C-alpha positions, -999 to 999 in steps of 0.1 A, spaced: -612 -500 82 -582 -489 63 -579 -451 67 -552 -446 39 -582 -448 14 -609 -421 4 -633 -438 26 -643 -420 56 -668 -427 86 -694 -402 90 -685 -373 114 -708 -386 142 -691 -422 143 -656 -411 145 -635 -421 176 -603 -406 168 -585 -375 156 -569 -399 127 -605 -408 118 -617 -373 117 -584 -361 99 -590 -389 74 -625 -378 66 -615 -339 63 -588 -351 38 -610 -372 20 -635 -342 17 -606 -321 8 -599 -342 -22 -633 -341 -34 -637 -304 -31 -604 -298 -50 -619 -324 -79 -653 -300 -78 -633 -268 -79 -614 -280 -108 -646 -287 -128 -661 -254 -116 -630 -236 -130 -636 -257 -162 -667 -232 -164 -649 -201 -160 -626 -211 -191 -657 -219 -208 -672 -184 -197 -638 -167 -209 -644 -183 -243 -679 -172 -248 -678 -138 -232 -671 -112 -260 -661 -82 -239 -636 -84 -211 -657 -61 -193 -683 -88 -188 -657 -108 -169 -672 -90 -136 -708 -91 -132 -715 -76 -97 -752 -87 -101 -745 -123 -110 -718 -122 -78 -748 -113 -56 -771 -140 -72 -745 -167 -65 -739 -155 -30 -779 -155 -23 -780 -192 -36 -751 -202 -19 -765 -190 14 -798 -207 9 -781 -239 -1 -759 -237 30 -791 -230 54 -806 -261 39 -774 -280 41 -766 -271 77 -736 -252 67 -730 -220 86 -737 -192 64 -709 -175 84 -683 -199 68 -700 -203 32 -702 -167 23 -668 -156 26 -654 -189 13 -677 -181 -20 -670 -146 -23 -631 -157 -19 -639 -183 -45 -654 -159 -70 -628 -135 -68 -603 -161 -77 -624 -173 -104 -631 -139 -118 -592 -134 -120 -587 -168 -137 -615 -160 -161 -598 -124 -170 -565 -143 -174 -583 -167 -196 -602 -143 -216 -567 -123 -222 -549 -156 -232 -576 -165 -256 -573 -131 -274 -536 -123 -271 -521 -116 -304 -499 -141 -318 
């Protein structure tokens, strides 16, 4: 198998650290692509929300976290990993959306 591609072995089949690293690197590339798509929804939210104060929605944050924790349990991902990762992601997304909201409404 050529480990210079995005192909990866299932973790249980890895026999070397090179194979493990190839798998991790491939997953990281997938995560970046998915996070870029998620960011595009923050851009849409910035465009749609009429008030800047609506960018931060504490109830929505907790709803997202609850859903992520449930999905993590179902997928076998430790909640101790999932929750802080998503809280950091959400804060970064709120900051991005705030900047996008401001940029869309900046005086010309």
